[in-house]
VEXDREN-2710 file (C-alpha; in Angstrom, 1 decimal):
% VEXDREN-2710
k/r/px/py/pz
1/MET/118.5/34.3/-40.9
2/ASP/122.5/33.6/-40.3
3/LEU/124.5/36.1/-38.6
4/HIS/126.3/37.2/-41.8
5/ALA/123.0/37.9/-43.1
6/ALA/122.0/39.6/-40.4
7/THR/125.2/41.7/-40.6
8/ARG/123.9/43.1/-44.1
9/SER/120.9/43.8/-43.1
10/TRP/122.2/45.8/-40.0
11/ILE/124.8/47.5/-42.3
12/GLU/122.5/48.2/-45.4
13/ASP/119.2/49.0/-43.7
14/GLY/120.8/50.4/-40.6
15/PHE/119.0/47.9/-38.4
16/VAL/117.7/43.8/-38.1
17/VAL/115.1/42.1/-36.4
18/LEU/116.1/38.6/-35.2
19/PRO/112.6/36.9/-34.0
20/GLY/113.3/34.6/-30.9
21/TYR/117.1/34.8/-31.5
22/LEU/117.8/34.7/-27.3
23/PRO/118.3/31.1/-26.6
24/ALA/115.4/29.6/-24.2
25/THR/118.4/28.6/-21.5
26/ASP/119.4/32.2/-21.4
27/LEU/115.8/34.0/-22.0
28/ALA/113.8/31.6/-19.5
29/PRO/115.7/32.5/-16.0
30/ALA/115.9/36.3/-17.0
31/VAL/112.4/36.3/-17.2
32/ASP/111.5/34.4/-14.2
33/GLU/113.4/37.1/-12.4
34/LEU/112.3/40.1/-13.7
35/GLY/109.8/40.0/-10.7
36/LEU/113.1/40.9/-8.8
37/LEU/113.4/44.6/-10.8
38/PHE/109.6/45.3/-11.9
39/PRO/106.1/44.7/-11.0
40/SER/104.0/42.3/-13.2
41/ALA/101.5/43.8/-15.6
42/ALA/98.8/42.2/-13.4
43/ASP/100.4/43.7/-10.0
44/PHE/100.9/47.1/-11.8
45/HIS/97.7/47.4/-13.4
46/ASP/95.5/46.2/-10.0
47/GLY/97.8/48.6/-7.7
48/ALA/99.3/45.3/-6.0
49/ASP/102.0/47.8/-4.3
50/PRO/101.4/51.5/-4.9
51/ASP/104.5/52.1/-3.5
52/ARG/106.5/50.0/-5.9
53/ASN/104.3/51.2/-8.9
54/ALA/104.9/54.8/-8.0
55/ARG/108.4/55.3/-9.9
56/PHE/106.9/54.0/-12.9
57/VAL/104.3/56.9/-13.4
58/GLY/104.7/60.2/-15.1
59/ASP/108.2/59.6/-16.7
60/GLU/108.9/57.1/-19.7
61/PHE/112.5/56.7/-18.5
62/ASP/111.8/56.2/-14.8
63/GLY/110.9/52.3/-15.9
64/ILE/114.8/51.9/-16.5
65/ASP/117.0/50.0/-13.9
66/GLY/120.8/49.9/-14.8
67/PHE/123.2/47.4/-14.8
68/PRO/124.3/45.7/-12.3
69/PHE/120.7/44.3/-11.5
70/ALA/119.5/42.7/-8.6
71/SER/119.0/39.6/-10.7
72/PRO/121.9/37.2/-11.3
73/ALA/119.7/36.1/-14.7
74/LEU/119.3/39.1/-16.0
75/ASN/123.0/40.3/-15.5
76/ARG/123.8/37.1/-17.4
77/ILE/121.9/38.5/-20.4
78/PRO/124.4/41.0/-21.9
79/VAL/127.4/38.7/-21.9
80/CYS/125.5/35.4/-22.8
81/ASP/127.4/33.6/-25.7
82/ALA/124.5/34.3/-28.4
83/LEU/124.6/38.2/-27.7
84/VAL/128.7/38.1/-27.5
85/SER/128.7/36.3/-30.9
86/LEU/126.0/38.6/-32.5
87/ALA/127.9/41.5/-31.6
88/THR/131.3/40.6/-32.3
89/THR/130.0/39.4/-35.9
90/LEU/128.2/42.8/-36.6
91/LEU/131.1/44.9/-35.2
92/GLY/133.6/42.9/-37.2
93/THR/135.9/42.1/-34.3
94/PRO/136.5/40.0/-31.3
95/ASP/137.8/43.2/-29.3
96/ILE/134.6/44.8/-28.2
97/ARG/133.4/46.3/-24.8
98/LEU/129.8/46.6/-23.7
99/TYR/129.4/50.4/-22.8
100/SER/125.9/50.2/-21.3
101/ALA/123.0/47.9/-20.1
102/GLU/119.6/48.9/-19.3
103/ALA/116.5/46.7/-18.2
104/TRP/113.4/48.7/-19.0
105/ALA/109.9/48.2/-18.2
106/LYS/106.8/50.0/-19.6
107/TYR/103.2/49.8/-18.5
108/GLU/100.0/51.1/-20.5
109/GLY/99.0/54.0/-19.1
110/ALA/101.8/54.7/-16.7
111/ALA/103.9/57.2/-19.0
112/ASP/103.7/58.7/-22.3
113/TYR/105.9/56.4/-24.4
114/GLU/105.2/58.1/-27.9
115/GLN/108.5/59.8/-29.3
116/ASP/109.6/61.6/-31.9
117/LEU/111.9/60.0/-34.5
118/HIS/115.4/60.7/-33.5
119/ARG/119.0/59.3/-33.2
120/ASP/120.6/58.0/-30.4
121/TYR/124.4/59.5/-30.9
122/LEU/124.0/62.6/-28.4
123/ASN/124.4/60.1/-25.2
124/HIS/126.4/57.4/-27.2
125/THR/129.3/59.2/-28.2
126/VAL/131.2/62.5/-27.3
127/LEU/131.8/62.6/-31.1
128/ALA/129.7/61.6/-34.0
129/PRO/128.8/58.2/-35.3
130/SER/131.2/57.0/-37.8
131/THR/130.3/54.3/-40.7
132/ALA/133.9/53.4/-40.9
133/PRO/133.7/49.8/-40.2
134/ALA/136.4/49.8/-37.4
135/TYR/134.3/52.4/-35.5
136/ARG/130.6/51.4/-35.8
137/GLN/128.8/51.1/-32.7
138/LEU/125.9/48.7/-31.7
139/GLU/122.6/49.1/-29.9
140/LEU/120.7/46.1/-29.3
141/PHE/116.9/45.9/-27.9
142/VAL/116.4/42.4/-26.2
143/PHE/112.6/41.7/-25.8
144/LEU/112.0/39.6/-22.6
145/SER/108.2/39.7/-23.4
146/GLU/106.1/39.9/-26.4
147/VAL/106.3/42.9/-28.4
148/THR/103.4/43.8/-30.9
149/VAL/102.5/47.5/-32.3
150/GLU/99.9/47.7/-29.5
151/LEU/102.5/46.6/-26.7
152/GLY/105.0/49.4/-28.3
153/ALA/106.8/48.0/-30.6
154/PRO/109.9/50.7/-31.4
155/ARG/109.7/52.1/-34.9
156/MET/112.3/51.9/-37.1
157/VAL/113.3/53.7/-40.5
158/PRO/115.4/51.9/-43.0
159/ARG/118.6/53.4/-44.2
160/THR/117.4/55.6/-47.7
161/ALA/119.7/58.4/-49.3
162/THR/117.2/60.9/-47.1
163/THR/118.4/59.3/-43.8
164/ASP/122.1/59.2/-45.1
165/GLY/122.1/62.6/-46.1
166/LEU/121.1/63.9/-42.5
167/PRO/123.1/66.3/-40.9
168/ALA/124.4/65.6/-37.3
169/LYS/122.0/68.6/-36.3
170/PRO/119.2/68.3/-36.0
171/ASN/118.9/65.3/-34.2
172/PHE/115.1/64.9/-33.3
173/PHE/112.3/65.0/-36.3
174/PRO/109.2/65.7/-35.1
175/ARG/106.0/64.6/-37.4
176/ARG/104.7/68.4/-37.5
177/ASP/106.3/71.7/-37.4
178/THR/107.9/73.0/-34.1
179/SER/109.5/76.2/-32.6
180/ASP/111.0/74.4/-29.8
181/THR/114.2/73.5/-31.7
182/GLU/116.6/73.1/-28.5
183/ALA/119.6/75.0/-29.9
184/GLY/119.3/73.5/-33.4
185/PHE/118.8/69.8/-32.0
186/VAL/115.1/69.9/-32.9
187/SER/114.1/70.2/-36.6
188/PRO/111.8/73.2/-36.9
189/ALA/110.2/71.6/-39.8
190/GLY/108.0/68.7/-39.5
191/ARG/109.1/65.2/-41.1
192/PRO/106.1/63.2/-42.0
193/ASP/108.0/61.8/-44.8
194/LEU/110.4/60.1/-42.4
195/TYR/107.2/58.8/-40.7
196/ARG/106.1/57.3/-43.6
197/GLU/108.8/55.2/-43.8
198/GLU/109.0/53.5/-40.2
199/VAL/108.1/50.1/-39.8
200/PRO/107.5/48.6/-36.2
201/ALA/110.1/46.1/-34.9
202/THR/107.9/43.2/-33.4
203/GLY/108.4/39.5/-31.9
204/PRO/107.8/37.1/-29.5
205/PRO/110.2/36.8/-26.4
206/GLY/113.8/36.7/-27.1
207/THR/113.7/38.6/-30.2
208/VAL/116.6/41.0/-30.7
209/VAL/116.5/44.2/-32.5
210/ALA/120.2/45.5/-33.8
211/PHE/120.7/48.8/-34.6
212/GLN/123.1/51.7/-34.8
213/PRO/123.5/55.1/-33.2
214/GLN/122.7/57.1/-36.2
215/THR/119.7/54.6/-37.1
216/VAL/116.6/56.8/-37.3
217/HIS/113.9/55.0/-34.8
218/ARG/111.4/56.0/-32.1
219/GLY/109.3/54.5/-29.1
220/SER/106.0/54.1/-29.4
221/ALA/102.8/54.1/-26.9
222/ILE/101.4/51.0/-25.3
223/THR/97.7/50.9/-26.4
224/ARG/96.8/47.4/-25.2
225/PRO/94.6/47.8/-22.2
226/ARG/96.4/46.4/-18.9
227/GLY/99.6/45.9/-21.2
228/ALA/103.2/45.7/-20.2
229/ARG/106.3/45.4/-22.0
230/PHE/109.9/44.1/-20.5
231/SER/113.1/44.8/-22.7
232/MET/116.5/45.4/-22.1
233/HIS/118.7/47.9/-24.0
234/LEU/122.2/47.0/-24.8
235/ASN/125.4/48.8/-26.2
236/TYR/128.4/47.4/-27.7
237/ARG/131.5/49.1/-29.6
238/PRO/135.0/48.1/-30.7
239/ALA/137.6/48.3/-27.5
240/ALA/139.2/51.0/-29.7
241/ALA/136.2/53.3/-30.1
242/GLU/136.9/55.0/-26.5
243/TRP/134.8/58.1/-27.4
244/ALA/131.9/55.9/-27.6
245/GLN/130.6/55.9/-23.9
246/ARG/127.4/56.1/-21.9
247/HIS/127.9/54.2/-18.3
248/ALA/131.1/54.4/-16.4
249/TRP/131.6/50.8/-14.9
250/ALA/133.8/52.1/-12.4
251/ASP/131.0/54.3/-11.0
252/ARG/129.0/51.0/-10.3
253/SER/131.7/48.8/-9.2
254/HIS/131.1/48.8/-5.6
255/ASP/127.8/47.8/-5.9
256/PRO/126.7/44.6/-4.2
257/ASP/124.9/43.1/-7.1
258/TRP/128.4/44.1/-9.2
259/TYR/130.6/42.0/-6.8
260/ASP/128.2/39.3/-7.1
261/PHE/128.4/39.5/-10.9
262/VAL/132.0/39.6/-11.2
263/GLU/132.4/36.9/-8.8
264/GLN/130.6/34.2/-11.2
265/ALA/132.0/35.6/-14.3
266/ASP/134.6/34.2/-17.0
267/PRO/137.7/36.3/-18.3
268/ARG/136.0/36.7/-21.7
269/GLN/132.9/38.0/-20.0
270/LEU/135.0/40.3/-17.7
271/GLU/136.8/41.7/-21.1
272/LEU/133.3/43.3/-22.1
273/PHE/133.9/45.5/-19.1
274/GLY/137.3/46.3/-19.4
275/PHE/139.0/43.8/-17.5
276/PRO/142.4/43.2/-19.1
277/ALA/142.8/39.8/-20.7
278/PRO/144.8/37.0/-19.0
279/GLY/148.4/37.7/-20.1
280/HIS/148.0/41.5/-20.1
281/PRO/151.1/43.6/-18.6
282/TYR/148.6/45.0/-16.2
283/TRP/148.5/41.8/-14.3
284/THR/151.5/41.3/-12.0
285/ALA/151.9/39.8/-8.5
286/GLU/150.7/43.1/-7.2
287/THR/147.4/43.5/-9.0
288/LEU/146.7/40.0/-9.0
289/ASP/146.7/40.1/-5.1
290/GLY/144.7/43.2/-5.2
291/VAL/142.1/42.2/-7.3
292/GLY/141.9/38.8/-5.8
293/GLN/141.1/40.7/-2.5
294/ARG/138.7/43.0/-3.8
295/TYR/136.9/39.8/-5.4
296/PRO/137.6/36.8/-3.1
297/GLY/135.0/34.7/-4.7
298/LEU/136.5/35.2/-8.2
299/ASP/138.8/32.6/-9.5
300/MET/142.1/34.1/-10.6
301/ALA/143.8/31.2/-12.0
302/PRO/143.3/32.0/-15.2
303/TRP/145.2/35.3/-14.9
304/ARG/147.6/33.9/-12.4
305/SER/148.8/31.3/-15.0
306/LYS/149.5/33.7/-17.8
307/ALA/151.2/36.2/-15.5
END
């Protein structure tokens, strides 16, 4: 599927699955370094390091590591040409920002990964999602390992008159009636009709699932014995959509892995995190010297040449 066809599906259906989209030159080094973040499936299930395994047991979200990662190759995935090209095409602008990046490991039997259908907007914007082309937001699941139905494939609900008509509240849609309505954000009435419409998003390593914060979807259980799945969850927005937030990069910018990442990145990649482009009025003798001092390994020539 070409990117223009992918854009139509992403807009019309609310999601699109791109099997094996990530090039091997980006995928292979990242897969090779997964061990820097997570136990392999065999090591986890064999209990090779109980202390390392402990954090993955109990809560489904405890298997998440946030950017910057301990792996240089994984740090390059959110800024690789293939994903930036996809994001700029889907969002319809070259002026985009990466507003969240996470790597996620799930292991059969470690936690309950079965979720209710929901939308992600509650922790992706301080407002509500917009379908206006200038303000759409993009979420990506990037599979770093094979993902099948038995390996917890995410379930996606295509856009229909039913999903388009959903109000901002409720946001979570249990399969059956519930009394736990969480101040109106959980539907008290079960929505089995939505579950009948869901489809599993599956694919080999390198598959990308692109969707939107208003797309109804859910995580699912890993049922394959000794199974595991490894993925990334990446989020992009137009630069103008300042209300679309999830992580504050400045809060993480004194992490040693952040310095390592910045010093090998190019200006275009750093723009995704909010670095002003070369030629921006921010760049003066003062700021060029200050940023150069903060990141002594960063080649400041692209910014100095246009200051």
